[in-house]
SEVOZA-887044 format. One record per residue (C-alpha): x, y, z. Coordinates in steps of 0.25 Angstrom, whole numbers, plus 5000, padded with zeros to 4 digits. Layout:
XYZ
...
END
This chain:
500150004999
500650144997
501050235008
499850345013
500450465007
500350394993
499150344996
498450484999
499150544985
498450454978
497150464983
497250604981
497650604968
496250514967
495450604972
496050724962
495950664952
494450574953
493650684955
491950704952
491650784939
490250814930
490550794917
491650784908
493150834915
493350934906
492151034902
492151024919
493351064921
493151194912
491851204918
492551204932
493551324927
492451404922
491651394934
493251424942
493351524933
491851594935
491951574951
493451664949
492551764940
491351774950
490251794940
489651714929
490751744916
490151814904
491251744897
492151604898
493251594890
493751444892
495351404887
495351254887
496651134883
496151074872
495950934879
494750994888
494251074875
494350914871
493650854880
492650954882
492050974869
491050854868
490650804883
489250834888
489250934900
488450874913
487050914915
486951004902
486850934889
487850994884
489450964877
490651044880
491151154886
490251284885
489251224893
490351184904
490751324903
489751394904
489051304916
490351324924
490451474924
488751454927
488751364939
490151294940
490851284954
492251254953
492251194968
491551074959
492651054952
492350934940
490850954946
490851094942
489551094935
488551014944
487851114949
487251114934
485751144934
484751154919
484651314923
486251324924
486351234912
485251334905
486251464908
487451374902
486851364889
486551504888
487951554894
488551484883
487551534871
487951684875
489351644870
490051664883
491151534882
492351534874
493151414873
494551394867
495751314868
496851354877
498051384869
499451354873
499451264882
499751114887
498851074897
497750974892
496850994904
496651164903
495551254906
495451414907
494151474909
493951634907
492951694912
492551834911
491351924916
490452004910
491252134915
492652074910
493152014923
493851894921
494251754928
494951614924
495051484926
496051374923
496051224925
497151144921
497951004921
496850944928
495150954928
495051054941
496351094943
496251254943
497651324938
497351464937
495951544942
495851714939
494651784944
494551944942
495251984954
496451894949
497151754949
496451644958
497251524957
498651514947
499351384947
499551384932
500851324934
500351194936
499551164924
500651114917
500550994926
499550884922
499550844936
499650874951
501150864953
500650824967
499850694963
500450564963
501150514953
500450354951
501050234946
500250124942
500850034954
500250144962
498950154957
498650024960
499349994973
498550124978
497250064974
497549924978
498149944990
497550094998
496750085007
495250075005
494750175010
495750275005
495250254992
493650204994
493450364988
493550304974
492250234976
491750374972
492050344959
491250234956
490050304962
490150424954
490450354940
489750234942
488450334946
488750394934
488650274926
487150254932
486650384928
487150374914
486050264913
484950364917
485350464905
485850444890
487250504890
488350514879
488250384868
487450304881
488650204878
488350154894
487050124892
487450074878
488249974885
487049934894
485949904883
485749774876
486349764862
487849814870
487349704883
487249594870
488749654866
489349674881
488549574889
487949634902
489749624907
490449694919
491249734903
489849794900
489349854912
490649934915
490749994900
489350044902
489550104916
490750174913
490150214900
488850274906
489550364914
490450414905
489150424895
488450504906
489750594911
490150634893
488650644892
488450764903
487750704913
487750764925
488350654934
489750674940
490850554939
492350524946
493050574938
494850524936
495750634932
494950734926
494150644919
492650584922
492750494911
493950414917
493450424932
492150324926
493250234916
494050224930
492950194938
491450134932
492350024926
492949984939
491749994947
490849924936
491749804937
491949794951
490449784953
490249664944
491549604947
491149604962
492349684967
492349714982
492349864984
493749874987
494249824976
493349924968
493950034977
495050004971
494849964957
494350094956
495450174963
496350094954
495750134941
495650284944
497050294950
497650204937
496750324928
497450434937
498850384936
498850364920
498050504918
499450564928
500450554915
499150554906
498650694909
497150724913
496750744897
497350714886
497050624871
496950494878
495650454881
495350454898
494650334897
496150244893
496550294907
495250274915
495050154907
496450104913
496050144927
494750054926
495549924919
496549934932
495349934942
494549824934
495949734934
496049754951
494549734950
494949594943
495849554953
497149634945
498449654952
499249774948
499949674937
498449664932
498349814933
499549834925
499149734914
497749814913
498349964911
499349924898
498149834892
497249974893
498350064888
498749964878
497349984873
496850094876
497950194873
497450304862
496150334865
496050464861
495150564871
494250654859
493650744873
492450714881
491250664876
490050554876
491050454869
491950444880
491150344885
491650244872
493050254875
492750254890
492050114887
493250064877
494350114889
493450024898
493449914890
494849914888
494949904903
494049784905
494849714896
496249754899
496049714913
495449584909
496649554900
497649594910
496749514921
497149384911
498549414911
498649504899
499349634897
499749704885
501349704885
502449804881
502649754869
501449804866
501049964862
501550054872
501449964884
502549944893
502849844902
502649944916
501249994917
501650134920
502350154908
501150094900
500250194906
501250304902
501450264889
499950294889
499950424896
501050454885
500250424874
499050504879
499650624883
500750644874
500750564860
499150614859
499450754860
499250764844
497850664846
497150774856
497450884846
496950814836
495750764844
495450894849
495750964834
494650854829
493550874840
493651034838
493551014822
492450924820
491750954809
492651034802
493151034787
END
């Protein structure tokens, strides 16, 4: 077992990265910055200018905004100014009502919002909001590095916060640096009372799956898997139940349902993908509560570990990261040890590396389903003693080097892919 100080550092990291969120975290980060800038202004802005990194813009263009029936950034910004409270963090719009929604639509129609790319920045997660009052006073707020990390706030009276020198670092220097061995040791040996809080992820994300069944969200992938035609193909199996419960929660979240989920590393979809496959498998396999707690901890902490070198936003789909975590959790629930879990990680990397992120949108449920399917397959192969070898592709004998091969491709080699994806998304329909 790790010492108390190390365990406390890891627990602090989990609590920092696994937090509740309503809606896609990119538009919510923009709404959060708008709320903070509005608070600094002290009155309703007459004009709002949003300067965003390409990755923020990409992830916010086509996703539903909770409770609005609308997609994209304008309504998120309008509501951030009208009803947003920065103290709510990524649940910034939870006070939404039908009346304030109509106010938000009016605000958009009055052409008060301007959205554009921020020039000359290297930071992938960057949100700058400038609010101007009717009498010419202005305020601003900047989020960078992570979805709730304010690095600059200015009111009409002067600078309130300035730590812009920190935005060149993707992760907090105070965060403990993880390894796969450290992740496994913590998840499997930490005193149960210290990690029982991870059950909140099951409470939130399985609840999102249940509520999704009550409506028609996104492409209804989760409900489709539960229908007779799909059951004739997949059967009523653990496999189909895992996909259905995971896809349903994603359907609801991407479709704009006003349902909170527990996110991981700034992504609600990653939180869902790291939670629901593990929770469904544990329930149907009749694992103990302790086994579930440890499997969820292993899944979420693996995703956090991979994101430490990948970064919060990249050209690599987040379902790749979170599905690796859920494969580890499922492998553990199958009775796998550290070596089995390392095999599962390598099997995942050998298959899913290169899946692009083309923004947050309803079809993310399809990508999540692909990731979860691979997670189950990778775990099964691992338990049979099968593992992609270092003679094949980007896999290394060492699991941590294999992970860093994945993240190097996602963070560095796919930068041109990211640029091309955004260019395609912003020029569709043009000759």
